[in-house]
N, C-alpha and C positions, 0 to 999 in steps of 0.2 A: 233504216233505222234498227229493226229486229237483230239484223246481222250482227250490227255494231254491237249492239247490247249481249249477244251472246259473247261474240270475241273480247269483249271488255270483260265480263264475268270469267269464262275461261282464262283470259290471261292474268287475272287475280287470284283465283285458285291455284294455279301454277305457279305464280310468286309467293304465294305463303307457304304452299308445300316444299320449295325449292328454300326458304328461310327458315323453315321450322328446325326448332331444336331438339326436337324428339325422335331423333335418327338413333337407329341400334348402334351401341358400342359393340364394338369386336372384344372377344374375349382376349384374356393376356397371353401372348406365346413367349414361352423362356428362351432365351438367348440359345442357350447349348443344352441338348440332350444326347444321350448317349443309346446307340442302338447296336454298336458291335463293341467288343471287349477285348482286350490283350489278353493272353493267358502265359504271361510271362512275369516272373517280378523286375523290378526298377529298383538299383541300388538306391539305398537312401542318401547317399551323397550327391545323384544325379536329380533328386528330385527338389523342383522350386517351390511349388504348392500342390497342396490336394485339397480339393472344393466337392464337397457334395452338390449334385445338380439339382436343379429349382424341384418344388415338390409338384408342380405342375406337367414335369416330365411323365411319361408313361412308366418308364422303368427307373428306380432308384441306381444311382452310380456314383462314382467320384470322377472327377477331371482331375487327373493328375497332370502336372504341367513339368515338363524338363526343358533344357536350353535346347534340344533338339525340336520340341514340339507337344503338343497336346496328348495324351492318351485315356482313354474311357477303361476303368477297372469296376468291376464287381464289388460291391461293397463287403460279401463275404468272403475276399480273399484274404488267406492267411496271413500273406505276406503285407498286406495293405494294413491289417490290426496292428500289426508290429510298428509299422512306419508312424502311424497317426497315435 
């Protein structure tokens, strides 16, 4: 009798803990961040878009998209300032 009561209480505690909505939320993770940068200019006519990376990224950068792919560019690149 005592063992079944302990099992019942333990089962109820586990059920309440499993269905609890007080679970920790994970921090927002940005989709794309830049860590390696190109050191050459991209011609303006080849650029499809240039978007600043998320403020959640550890390094500020621009993600420049061309028809051949995406490139990370430092925001203080002189040629990028002319393009933007």
